[in-house]
C-alpha positions as CSV (number, residue, x, y, z in Angstrom):
1,M,0.3,0.2,0.0
2,Y,1.1,3.8,-0.9
3,K,1.7,6.0,2.1
4,S,2.9,9.2,1.6
5,T,6.0,11.0,3.3
6,A,5.1,14.3,2.7
7,P,4.5,16.3,6.1
8,S,1.1,16.5,6.3
9,T,-0.4,20.1,6.3
10,P,-4.0,20.9,8.0
11,L,-6.4,22.0,5.5
12,P,-7.9,25.5,5.9
13,Q,-11.0,26.4,8.4
14,P,-13.8,27.8,7.0
15,P,-14.1,31.5,9.4
16,T,-16.6,30.9,11.7
17,P,-19.9,32.8,10.8
18,P,-21.3,35.6,13.1
19,P,-23.7,35.0,15.4
20,P,-27.2,36.0,14.1
21,P,-28.1,39.7,15.3
22,P,-30.9,39.5,18.2
23,E,-34.4,39.0,16.9
24,E,-35.7,42.7,17.4
25,E,-39.4,42.7,18.6
26,I,-42.1,43.9,15.9
27,V,-43.5,47.1,17.0
28,E,-47.2,48.3,15.1
29,H,-48.4,51.9,15.7
30,F,-52.0,52.1,16.1
31,E,-53.9,55.1,16.6
32,C,-56.3,55.7,19.3
33,P,-60.1,55.6,18.5
34,N,-61.2,57.9,21.3
35,C,-57.8,60.9,21.3
36,G,-56.0,60.2,18.2
37,A,-52.8,59.5,19.9
38,P,-50.6,56.8,18.9
39,I,-50.2,54.0,21.0
40,E,-47.0,51.1,20.1
41,I,-48.4,47.6,20.0
42,T,-46.7,44.3,19.1
43,P,-47.8,40.8,17.9
44,D,-48.6,39.3,21.2
45,T,-50.3,42.7,22.8
46,L,-53.9,41.3,24.2
47,V,-55.3,44.5,25.5
48,I,-54.6,48.2,24.1
49,V,-53.7,51.3,26.6
50,C,-53.8,55.0,25.3
51,K,-51.6,56.4,28.0
52,Y,-52.9,59.6,27.2
53,C,-56.9,59.4,27.6
54,G,-57.2,55.8,29.2
55,Y,-59.2,54.4,26.2
56,T,-58.6,50.5,26.4
57,E,-59.6,47.7,23.7
58,F,-59.1,44.3,24.1
59,R,-57.6,42.3,20.6
60,D,-59.4,39.7,19.1
61,P,-56.4,37.3,18.8
62,G,-58.2,34.7,16.4
63,Y,-59.6,32.6,19.2
64,E,-61.8,33.3,22.3
65,V,-59.8,34.2,25.4
66,Y,-61.5,33.9,28.9
67,V,-60.7,35.9,32.3
68,L,-60.9,35.4,35.8
69,K,-61.8,38.4,37.5
70,A,-59.4,39.5,40.0
71,L,-60.0,41.3,43.9
72,D,-58.2,44.6,43.8
73,K,-55.0,45.7,45.2
74,A,-56.3,46.7,48.4
75,E,-57.8,43.4,49.4
76,I,-54.6,41.4,48.4
77,E,-52.6,44.0,51.0
78,R,-55.3,43.0,53.6
79,R,-54.4,39.4,53.3
80,F,-50.9,39.8,53.1
81,W,-50.9,42.2,56.6
82,E,-53.5,39.2,57.9
83,R,-50.9,36.5,56.5
84,M,-48.2,37.6,58.6
85,K,-49.8,38.3,62.1
86,K,-51.6,34.3,62.0
87,D,-47.8,33.4,61.3
88,P,-46.2,32.4,64.7
89,D,-42.9,33.0,63.0
90,M,-43.8,36.4,61.1
91,A,-46.1,38.0,63.8
92,P,-43.0,39.2,66.3
93,H,-41.8,40.7,63.1
94,V,-44.7,42.6,61.5
95,G,-43.8,46.0,62.8
96,D,-41.1,45.7,61.4
97,I,-42.1,44.8,57.7
98,Q,-42.1,47.3,54.7
99,I,-44.0,46.8,51.4
100,V,-41.6,47.5,48.7
101,D,-44.3,46.9,45.7
102,T,-47.1,45.3,44.7
103,T,-46.8,43.8,41.4
104,F,-50.2,42.8,39.6
105,I,-50.5,40.9,36.2
106,Y,-52.6,39.2,34.0
107,T,-51.3,35.4,33.0
108,P,-51.7,33.2,30.1
109,F,-53.0,29.7,30.4
110,Y,-54.7,26.7,28.6
111,L,-57.3,25.0,30.8
112,A,-57.4,21.3,29.3
113,D,-59.9,18.3,29.7
114,Y,-58.8,15.2,28.9
115,D,-59.1,11.1,29.2
116,A,-56.2,9.2,29.7
117,E,-55.5,5.4,29.4
118,W,-52.2,3.6,29.7
119,Y,-50.6,0.3,29.7
120,Y,-46.6,-0.8,31.3
121,I,-44.6,-3.6,31.7
122,G,-41.5,-2.8,34.2
123,E,-38.9,-4.2,36.7
124,K,-38.6,-3.7,40.4
125,T,-35.9,-4.9,42.6
126,K,-36.8,-6.9,46.0
127,T,-33.8,-7.3,48.7
128,E,-33.6,-9.2,51.5
129,V,-30.9,-9.8,54.1
130,H,-30.4,-13.7,55.5
131,G,-29.2,-14.4,58.3
132,S,-26.9,-11.5,60.8
133,G,-23.3,-10.9,61.5
134,K,-20.4,-11.9,59.5
135,N,-22.8,-14.6,57.9
136,A,-25.7,-12.3,56.7
137,R,-25.9,-12.1,52.7
138,V,-27.9,-9.6,50.8
139,V,-30.5,-11.1,48.2
140,T,-31.4,-8.8,45.1
141,K,-34.3,-10.2,43.0
142,V,-35.8,-9.1,39.7
143,I,-39.3,-8.9,39.1
144,K,-41.4,-7.8,36.4
145,V,-44.9,-6.2,36.7
146,R,-47.6,-5.1,34.8
147,G,-50.6,-3.2,34.7
148,S,-53.0,-0.9,33.1
149,G,-55.2,2.2,33.8
150,S,-57.5,4.8,33.0
151,E,-58.5,8.8,34.0
152,S,-60.0,11.4,33.3
153,G,-58.2,14.9,34.0
154,R,-57.8,18.7,34.2
155,I,-54.1,20.6,33.1
156,A,-53.6,23.7,33.4
157,I,-50.3,25.2,30.8
158,P,-48.7,28.0,30.6
159,G,-49.6,29.9,27.6
160,R,-45.5,31.7,27.7
161,R,-42.7,30.1,27.0
162,Y,-40.7,32.3,29.4
163,V,-42.5,33.6,32.5
164,E,-40.1,34.2,35.3
165,E,-42.4,35.4,38.4
166,L,-42.9,33.8,41.9
167,G,-46.2,31.3,41.9
168,M,-46.4,30.5,38.6
169,K,-46.1,26.9,39.3
170,E,-48.7,27.1,42.1
171,L,-51.1,29.8,39.9
172,G,-51.1,27.1,37.5
173,D,-52.7,24.0,40.1
174,A,-55.2,26.9,41.2
175,I,-56.7,27.6,37.8
176,E,-57.0,23.6,37.4
177,Q,-59.9,24.0,40.0
178,V,-61.7,26.8,39.2
179,D,-65.2,26.4,38.2
180,E,-65.9,27.2,34.8
181,K,-69.1,29.7,35.3
182,T,-66.5,32.4,36.8
183,L,-64.9,32.7,33.8
184,I,-65.8,36.4,32.0
185,P,-65.3,36.1,28.1
186,A,-62.1,39.0,27.6
187,K,-63.9,41.0,25.3
188,E,-66.7,41.6,28.0
189,Y,-64.4,42.4,30.6
190,N,-63.8,45.9,32.5
191,W,-60.2,46.2,31.4
192,E,-60.2,50.2,32.7
193,K,-60.0,48.6,36.5
194,Y,-57.5,45.9,35.6
195,I,-54.7,46.8,33.5
196,E,-51.8,47.1,35.4
197,A,-49.9,44.3,32.9
198,V,-51.8,41.6,30.6
199,L,-49.1,38.9,29.0
200,G,-49.9,37.5,25.5
201,F,-50.4,34.0,24.5
202,D,-47.0,32.6,22.8
203,Y,-49.0,29.6,22.1
204,E,-52.0,28.8,19.5
205,P,-55.1,26.3,20.5
206,R,-54.0,23.9,17.7
207,E,-50.6,23.6,20.0
208,I,-51.9,22.7,23.1
209,P,-53.5,18.9,22.6
210,Q,-49.9,17.6,21.7
211,M,-48.8,19.6,24.5
212,V,-50.8,17.7,26.8
213,K,-50.7,14.2,25.4
214,D,-46.6,14.4,26.0
215,I,-46.9,16.4,29.7
216,V,-50.3,13.8,30.8
217,A,-47.9,11.0,29.9
218,E,-44.7,11.8,31.2
219,E,-46.7,12.2,34.4
220,I,-48.3,9.3,34.4
221,K,-44.6,7.3,33.7
222,R,-43.2,9.4,36.5
223,R,-46.1,8.6,38.9
224,I,-46.5,4.6,37.8
225,Y,-42.3,4.8,38.7
226,K,-42.7,6.3,42.1
227,E,-46.1,4.1,43.1
228,K,-44.4,0.6,42.0
229,N,-41.2,1.4,43.1
230,L,-39.8,0.5,39.5
231,T,-36.1,0.4,38.5
232,K,-37.1,0.2,34.8
233,M,-39.7,1.1,32.2
234,L,-40.0,-1.9,29.6
235,A,-43.3,-0.9,27.8
236,F,-45.1,2.0,28.4
237,L,-48.0,2.8,26.1
238,C,-50.4,6.1,26.9
239,R,-53.0,7.2,24.9
240,V,-54.2,10.8,25.5
241,K,-57.2,12.8,24.4
242,T,-57.7,16.4,25.1
243,K,-61.8,16.6,25.3
244,S,-61.7,20.8,25.6
245,V,-59.0,24.0,25.3
246,R,-60.0,27.1,26.9
247,A,-57.5,30.0,27.0
248,I,-57.2,32.2,30.1
249,L,-56.0,34.8,31.5
250,A,-55.5,34.4,35.0
251,P,-54.3,37.1,37.7
252,I,-51.5,36.7,40.0
253,Y,-50.2,39.4,42.6
254,V,-46.6,39.5,44.2
255,I,-46.3,41.2,47.2
256,T,-42.3,42.5,47.9
257,Y,-41.9,43.2,51.6
258,K,-38.6,44.0,53.4
259,L,-37.2,42.8,56.8
260,K,-33.9,43.8,58.2
261,G,-32.1,44.5,55.4
262,G,-33.6,41.8,53.7
263,I,-35.9,41.5,50.4
264,Y,-38.7,38.6,50.6
265,G,-42.2,38.1,48.7
266,I,-45.1,36.5,48.6
267,A,-47.4,35.5,45.6
268,F,-51.2,35.3,46.1
269,S,-53.8,34.6,43.4
270,G,-55.3,37.1,42.1
271,F,-59.0,35.5,41.7
272,D,-59.3,34.0,44.8
273,G,-57.0,35.7,47.1
274,R,-55.3,32.3,48.6
275,Q,-51.4,32.1,49.0
276,L,-49.6,30.6,46.1
277,V,-45.6,30.8,47.5
278,A,-44.0,32.7,50.2
279,M,-40.2,33.5,50.3
280,E,-39.2,34.0,54.1
281,P,-36.1,34.7,56.0
282,V,-34.7,31.9,57.8
283,F,-34.8,32.4,62.0
284,T,-32.7,30.8,64.2
285,K,-35.6,28.7,65.2
286,H,-35.5,27.3,61.5
287,M,-31.2,27.3,61.5
288,I,-31.4,24.7,64.5
289,E,-34.9,22.7,63.0
290,Y,-32.4,22.1,59.6
291,T,-28.7,21.7,61.2
292,A,-30.7,18.4,63.5
293,G,-32.1,17.0,60.5
294,A,-28.4,17.2,59.0
295,A,-27.0,15.7,61.8
296,A,-29.7,13.0,62.2
297,L,-29.4,12.1,58.2
298,A,-25.9,12.1,58.6
299,S,-26.2,9.5,61.5
300,L,-28.3,7.2,59.3
301,G,-25.8,7.5,56.3
302,A,-22.9,6.6,58.6
303,A,-24.9,3.6,59.8
304,A,-26.0,2.3,56.5
305,A,-22.6,2.5,55.3
306,A,-21.0,0.5,58.3
307,L,-23.9,-2.5,57.2
308,A,-22.8,-2.0,53.3
309,A,-19.5,-2.7,54.3
310,A,-20.2,-5.7,56.5
311,V,-22.1,-7.7,54.0
312,Q,-20.5,-6.2,51.1
313,E,-23.4,-5.1,48.9
314,V,-23.3,-2.2,46.9
315,H,-27.7,-1.8,46.7
316,I,-27.6,-0.4,50.1
317,L,-25.0,2.4,49.3
318,I,-27.9,4.5,47.9
319,V,-28.7,5.2,51.3
320,P,-26.2,6.8,52.9
321,I,-25.8,8.6,49.2
322,L,-29.6,9.8,49.8
323,S,-28.4,10.7,53.1
324,L,-25.4,13.1,52.2
325,L,-27.5,14.9,49.5
326,G,-30.1,15.5,52.4
327,G,-27.8,16.7,54.7
328,F,-26.3,19.0,52.2
329,Y,-29.6,20.2,51.2
330,L,-30.6,20.7,55.0
331,M,-27.5,22.7,55.8
332,H,-27.7,24.8,52.7
333,K,-31.4,26.3,53.8
334,A,-30.2,26.7,57.2
335,V,-27.3,28.7,56.0
336,G,-29.2,30.3,53.0
337,G,-31.0,32.8,54.5
338,V,-34.3,32.4,53.2
339,R,-36.9,29.4,52.9
340,F,-39.6,28.8,51.0
341,E,-43.5,28.1,52.5
342,R,-46.3,27.0,50.1
């Protein structure tokens, strides 16, 4: 075989193309029907607001949109103070709390009803310890399990790709429980009273059935893994039929407050006033609880590691590993300065 002895010369590489320019937001110009002033809007703008005369108008996106009526700001702040006074951790500090900002946003969700049925085949392990002391031995069996089921349910899916706001997941959970009779067609809603911020939809209704199918199937699969203690899924078939889809604008309030130099927040459902999630300070009481929990997990992990070494079985090592991770998590909460309450 012929082999070249000439020194190899690397081929010239094409220049790296420059990164694409940032996508510019399309801005349209609209003339206020009331005063004639110019109004700038984007394609996802749902409510037009004239900053000169206050004129408001809902823009039809081409599909029906419903609204959950919002409680007013004063009522949400009243619930905030009531909650603080009843909280045994926060009550002693009520006099030092100062509200910095109350943010109100109408956020888009899709509420979908569905039917699902599934079938699965999986594996799980069963571990038994025979004997004791130096004569102990661990026997691990692999068991094949199968099953099927069906359910009807409701799911709330965010209508935007990215919404970085405290309490959004919990708001979705609250929306899943709403009475359909409380939904108001957006074109009939009094937007002049609640117009601080209205976010538009990134997804269209026709995209939602596939999203429902993917989310529901993945949730059912995760649930089967947990409930049946599976180590492996050999086969999984899930059929999901979306029965109805409604585009909904749901209100959320986020109250930001200051306490002893720290900034914290609480998110409230804007349509029923329930607390969604609270980001609160860590007090000495919580630091002691988290530290004690971390110490207990460390002791558990050490005992499990000793057992694993005695019987020479690697499966038991999962206990000290999980204990170690749990201990790190609790210590992080103890020194982090912030805790979340849902």
